[in-house]
FISE-201676 format. One record per residue (C-alpha): residue in one letter; y, z, x. Coordinates in steps of 0.001 Angstrom, whole numbers, plus 500000, padded with zeros to 6 digits. Layout:
BEGIN
AYZX...
END
This chain:
BEGIN
M833873289937309300A835843290579305604F835512293978304301P833310293193301018E835971293795298302D833008294596295852V832918298136297432L836600299201295457T836379300788292346E838157298796289021D841481300323289698E841154300849293394H843656298303295679V844074298173299241V846767299530301601L845664299116304740H842965297186306387L842598297371309830H840736297167313517P840947299487316310H843779298195318697W843400294589320256K842864296455323764A839332297215323119L839309293791323915I840440293649327644R837507294049329237P835436291524327290V837936288761328129L838268289996331901V834104289508331822L834153286124330399V836963284773332506L835391286120335971A832135284980334592V833645281373334271A835376281514337723A831935282768338984V829990279431337694V832998277031338632A833065278236342241G829275278213342397W829375275025341288L831606273571343685L830646275764346753L827158275903346936P825380272851348847D823886270261346968G820285270227347015S817280272174345535G818405275406347065G822125275201345548T821198274108342085I818662277284341618A821552279499343069L823611278224340478Y821222278465337862V820823282269338632I824795282482338792A824921280880335113V822267283297333968V823778286223335314A826579285777333967L825621284772330643A823758288016329996L827089289660331321V829180287776329079L826720288164326058W826337291971327023L829958293019327585A832035290698326209L830449289495322708W829087292503322326P831972294543322271F833811291883320571L831376292352317980V831490295476317478W835480295499317222R835305293015314821T832992294968312430T834630297994312649H836778298571309203Y839297300889309167L840423300649305348F842658303109303495T842799302384299747N845019304163297364E841839306386296069R840134306952299983V839214306240303114L836481304083303906L835238303675307645Q832678301193308245Q831003300204311716G828136298523313022V826864294973313941L823520295101313330S823145298150310766R825566299393309241N827179302582308433R830325303657306097R831745306727305248D834062307242302308L836733309930302506P838254310450298604L842413311161299406T841152314346297093R839132315968300209I841412315081303187N843213318480304030D844498317624307451H845325314701309167A846431314377313040M847262311944315812N846785311868319137Q848528309397321840R848154309567325352F851043307600327616V849341304221328093E848285304289324234R851960304892323498L853200301563325611L850207299961323773G851610301304320128C847966302770319410G845933306303319481T843670308424317958L843861309724314087T841548312364312936I840994313360309562E839834316594308440S837911316437304856A836441319424302816G832630318438302702E829582318820305540R831029316440308160G834111317623308346Q836167315744310383S836345311905311252V837655310648314325L839129307066314625H839922305970317824D842116302916319492V843808302636315788P847199300388315736G850470301910315018V848820305391314607D851910307097313564K853050304706311103V849327304655309549Q849549308203309703T852519308342307610K850834305742305163L847770307872304852Y850283311312304265E852145309141301554L848452308149299649V847204311774299508E850554312859297974A850846310297295441H847263310329294528H847817314579294415D850908313948292051K849259311621290003H845800313501289479S848062316811289306L850103318306286326G853741319092286901D855468322010286197G857461320213282985E853979318716281367M852274321895282040R855112323805280012E854462321423277173I851086321863277168L851471325279276954A854186324913273892D851928322399272169M849178325098272397S851306327589271564E852710325780268347G849111325203267507K848000328571267216S851274329468265284L850198326871262547R846471328336262665D848042331637262237Q849939330455259048P848738330741255329
END
């Protein structure tokens, strides 16, 4: 499911759009393979007759239930989890049947840190923790692919947003000079 573009403001554009790392799909794929293997083994190995047919149906129903619960549902959760980084904010959205979304304006991000365990370093993912000013404080993004590059990009976005919306030294001097010239012109008769 694609992230809806209508949640973006007029001048906002997407810099990064990520789902959790593909490692979240390892267990669902294994469950699917094992379920298919169990049904095929039952079909090949169970004796012909009503007892074998009933046993095969039981195996198939159990396999289907496990696939729905342990394979399809985690896949849907993975697919509907979005980590969206724009030039104005970080949007975190998740939910299959219901939806939760959190917006973190770049102006409110105070700190961000990444953490990678050994296996995560091998797979190229990790956890990104974003601290923001507000009620909720921390947002933890688990299994972020390329977490080191994402953290660097987030730093660049925060700095660029700060630079865009704040005055530099030269601009401040110019404003003060214009203001003092305006005062001196008003003070003259």
